C-alpha positions in Angstrom: 4.3 -17.9 -24.7 1.3 -17.7 -25.7 -0.1 -14.0 -25.6 -3.8 -15.5 -26.3 -4.0 -16.3 -22.5 -4.8 -14.9 -19.4 -2.5 -16.7 -18.0 0.9 -15.8 -16.1 4.1 -16.7 -16.5 3.2 -19.2 -14.1 0.5 -20.6 -15.5 -2.8 -19.7 -13.4 -4.6 -16.6 -14.6 -2.8 -13.4 -13.7 -3.1 -10.1 -11.5 -2.5 -6.4 -12.5 0.9 -6.3 -11.8 2.2 -9.3 -14.2 -0.6 -8.3 -16.8 0.9 -4.4 -16.6 3.8 -5.3 -16.7 3.4 -7.6 -20.0 1.8 -4.4 -21.6 4.0 -2.5 -21.0 7.0 -4.1 -21.9 6.1 -7.6 -23.7 7.5 -9.7 -21.0 5.7 -12.2 -19.4 6.2 -11.9 -15.5 4.7 -14.0 -12.4 2.1 -12.4 -9.6 3.2 -9.4 -7.8 5.9 -8.4 -10.1 6.2 -4.7 -11.4 8.4 -4.0 -14.7 10.6 -7.1 -13.9 10.8 -10.8 -16.4 11.0 -14.3 -14.4 14.4 -13.9 -13.0 14.1 -10.5 -11.7 15.6 -8.8 -14.3 14.2 -5.6 -15.0 12.4 -4.9 -18.5 13.1 -2.3 -20.3 9.3 -0.5 -20.7 6.6 1.8 -22.9 7.6 4.8 -20.9 11.6 3.9 -20.3 11.8 3.3 -24.5 10.1 6.4 -25.0 12.6 8.8 -23.4 15.6 7.1 -24.4 13.5 8.1 -28.5 13.6 11.6 -27.1 9.8 11.7 -27.0 7.7 13.2 -23.5 6.3 10.4 -21.5 4.1 9.9 -18.6 1.2 7.8 -16.4 -2.0 9.1 -15.8 -4.0 7.2 -14.0 -7.4 6.4 -12.0 -5.8 4.8 -8.8 -2.7 5.4 -7.3 0.0 6.3 -9.1 2.8 3.7 -7.0 -0.5 0.3 -7.4 0.8 -1.8 -10.3 -1.1 -1.1 -13.2 0.7 2.2 -13.1 3.8 1.6 -11.6 4.8 -1.5 -14.6 5.1 1.7 -16.8 7.6 3.2 -14.7 9.0 0.5 -12.2 11.0 -2.0 -11.4 9.7 -4.1 -8.3 9.8 -7.7 -7.5 6.8 -7.2 -4.7 3.8 -4.8 -6.0 2.8 -3.4 -2.6 6.5 -1.8 -1.5 4.7 1.1 -2.9 7.7 3.5 -1.1 10.1 1.7 -3.5 8.4 2.1 -6.2 6.7 6.1 -5.8 11.1 6.7 -5.0 11.6 5.1 -8.9 8.6 7.1 -10.4 10.2 10.5 -8.5 13.7 9.4 -9.5 11.9 9.5 -13.4 12.2 11.1 -16.6 9.2 11.4 -16.7 6.8 14.4 -17.1 3.6 13.9 -16.1 2.6 12.0 -13.8 -1.2 12.2 -12.3 -3.2 9.8 -10.6 -4.3 9.7 -6.4 -2.4 9.1 -3.7 -1.8 12.6 -1.6 -0.9 11.9 1.0 -3.0 15.2 3.0 -6.6 14.6 1.3 -9.1 11.5 1.5 -10.1 10.0 -1.8 -13.2 12.1 -1.1 -10.8 15.1 -1.6 -11.3 16.0 2.2 -8.5 17.7 3.7 -7.0 14.5 6.6 -6.5 15.5 10.4 -3.1 13.4 9.7 -1.3 13.1 6.5 -1.3 9.3 4.9 2.0 8.2 3.7 0.5 4.7 2.2 1.9 5.6 -1.4 4.2 7.3 -0.9 6.9 8.2 2.4 7.3 11.0 4.2 10.7 11.6 3.1 9.5 11.5 -0.2 6.7 14.0 0.0 9.1 16.4 2.2 11.7 16.5 -0.8 9.3 16.6 -3.6 7.3 19.9 -1.6 10.7 21.7 -1.7 12.1 20.8 -4.9 15.4 18.8 -3.5 14.0 15.6 -5.9 16.9 14.4 -7.3 16.0 12.9 -10.4 17.8 10.2 -12.3 
């Protein structure tokens, strides 16, 4: 494959999921795919490699942690919009730190919401995280 090109594996301009996967793993893939190759097999990313080598690893992002670009450094998901699956993988990962927006109790202006917004994390994962009951792999 031509690595000087901006096209994805299917020869059209790439999206952030495919671009992030290429940056995080060295594997080109299709639009909308997070951390998987063109056959939808998980590919090792930089944080997994770092942890395998005994290093610390984390993700810091200005967009929600389960969005495509930060997710490509942690998760393996065929659909970039599967925020709950991606968040669950992040919670169960061996990362040392995750810093990003997406708190269900606050809006983008740091104001407490009248009702929680579970777009980026499922209610059950939020409760497990708050009670310290997240089971890491």
